[in-house]
Structure formats: C-alpha cells, structure tokens
C-alpha positions, 0 to 999 in steps of 0.5 A: 470504492463502493463498486468493490464492495459485496452487494450483500454488505449494507452500505450507508454513505453520509457525504461528510464535507469536513470536520466541522460538518456538525449536521452530518455528525449528528446523522451518523450518530443517530444511525449508530445509536439505532444500529449499536455496533459491537465494533466501530472500525475508524481509519486515519483521521476518522478517529477523531469523529469515532472517538466522539461517537464512542462517548455515546456508545459506551458498549461499542469497541473502537478499532483505529487502522492506521496506515500512515504513508511516510512510516519511516519518517514518523518522528517528524509527524508526532501527531501529538493529538494521540496523547488524549485519544489513544486511551479511548482506542481499544485496538489499534491496527497498523500496516507494517511493522515500523508503525506498530513499534512506534506506537508500542514505543509511545504508549507501552501500557497499549502494547497488548492492544496493538497489531501489525495486519499486512495489507493485502492486494485485491484478489486478483486472478490473472493469467499471464501468457508470458509472450515473446516480445523484443519490446518489454513492458515495465510498469511502475504502480505508485503515486506521484510524490517524492517518496516513490522516487520515479526520478531514480527509475527514470535514470535507470531506464536511460541506462537500459535504453543506452545499452540497446534494450527496447521496452515501454514503461507505464507509470501508474498512480494518482497525481498526488504532488503536482510539483513532483509530477512536473519534475517527472515529465521534465526529466522524461524529456531531458533523457529522451524517454518520450517514446519509452515512457508513458504517464498513465496517471490514476487507473480503477482496473490495474488488471490489464496492465499487470496481464500485459506486463513483463516486469514490476518495478518500485523505486521508492526512497522509502515504504511501509508495506506497498500494496503495488508490491502485493499486486505484482506478486498476485500477478506473478510478475518478475519484480525489482524493488528498492530495498526499503520498508518491508519490500525485502520481506515481501520479496522473500530478502531477495528469493522472489525478486531483485532488491536494490538500494534506494537511489542507486539507478545503476543497480536498478538498471543492472536488476532490470538487465538481469530480468531481460537477459533470462525472461524464462528464468525471471518468469519462474521467480515471478510465479514462486512470488505469486505463491508466497504472496498467496500463502503469506499476504493474501485475503484469507491470511488478512482475515485470519489475523483480523478476526483474531484482533476482534476475539481479542476485543471480547477480552476487554473488560467494559470500556474506558469511557 
C-alpha cells in the first residue's frame, strides 16, 4: 500500500509480527508519546493495541474504522470483546449502513459517536474508447471466496455462451479461500468455459482492465458496500450486480445499472444479454453511473464526511480513560 501514499505524508512502518510482539508495541508507544497525536485512527483488529496505547495517551482521541467483510452475518460473529473495548472508543466509523445500525443497536449509549462513511475508489481518470468488438470483455473484481459467488456468474456465462454470444471474462481478486478457488476452476472446466474465462488473480493496477472492459459484474450472495462497484462506476462501465447490501443504492436502485437477485444465473444472464444487445445505450447508462459515483461516493465526499467526524471529536469533553 505504501506506493499509494503521497510523498508529502510521513510514514513509519514497524513490521508488527503478531498481537504478542511486545518489542514492536513498545517501539510504537515510544513513537506515539513523542508525536502526541490528536487522533489515533485504528482499523479492524488494530483496535486492540490502540486501546492499550490510549491508556498512555489520555489526550488522544481514538477512532475505530470497522469494515467487517461479511456485514450481513454480523450476528454470527458477535465480537464479545467489544463489550469492554467500546468505552475507550471516541468515534466509530463504519463502511456501510448495516454495520452502523448493528453497533447502534448493541451500544445505544454510543449512538451519537457512530458514523457511516462510504468507501471510495482510488481516484481513477479512465478514458474508455468504447471500441466495437464482437468479443465483449467482462470483468469481475472480487476476491475468491464463497461470499462473492463466482459460481453463479459462471452459470450465467454458460447460458450466454449457449445463446451464441462471444465474450472474454476476467476474474480479478485475491485467493482468499483456496477451496473456493478450486471449485471455481473445476466449474470452468465442467461448463467448457476455458477459452472464455480467465482467472487473473490479484492485481495492483486495476485501471488497464477497467479501460478495456465492456461490462463490470458482481455476483455476490452478500455484500456491504463493495469498492469494486465504485471502481466500475469511476470507469463508466455498464454494470450488472446482485441486489445485496448497498449495491442497489450505489446503482441508483436500477437507474445506473442492472440489479438481479443473488443466486439467479438465468436472470443474471438475461441482464448481461440486455447490455450486449444495445451497447450504445448501455454505455450511456455507464457514463451516468460515473457521474453518480463522483457526486456521491468520490474522495471529496469521503473527506467532507471525515472532517465532520474529526470536528465532532473536538466536542467530546476529556477522555474516558
């Protein structure tokens, strides 16, 4: 991630090895006591160390950024440790409304300190030439795990192939669940999609794939607010997604893209066919999608919301430690 940080930003890397890396903990603590930060912003499990740091930094406000991946299954992962951690957190930032409502319901006394702040994609200035091609390029940007349900997309692509359409689909993402990756590979072979589907894996620079694509697809069985969908929007891609999490909100409830129920390969195939049949109209919808994302989910919108959260911290008297 270091390559994405501005050269004007001071960065110090400590190479923490584990939660029990006491030596690194002490190094960071000494550094923080020298810097005396106004705000300590922790992501996910970094909150554990951050709470301990706060004991030694009573004037520092603590912000926790929760971007739990399976937000539609929060009740299955109660994270009971938050019962004693939450009093030390001055502000809680969530990446979707589902997580926000969950924490508000669980800790109502913290309601005024819990905020939903939508993720935003890397600021991408992509110029798509909309080239005509009989072979349409489809991209699916999603890590390889069951939640992202690439199997349903493969079933839909098989239907599209049987109808005589020519396409090339690129599956881009981290190999998170190896058993799921094997299921996807095997299904590609079973459906005879070896020539049409390429498993690209993780990539650092997504721009070139977005520039050359005709369609962006998400076939997830559950979601929060997926960054991939925002990236499709920044590229002005005609987009088909399952109606889960906040995908419908991102796509303007169908105004800026195509929404289908999860685990519905026939309906997903029908939506892809609709894009294929009138690509000029689909590209216009894609450009409207781009304007929608820039206005409502871009970096400027994020910073505006984040600054409001920081300003809210100034109103918190004293410290809870």
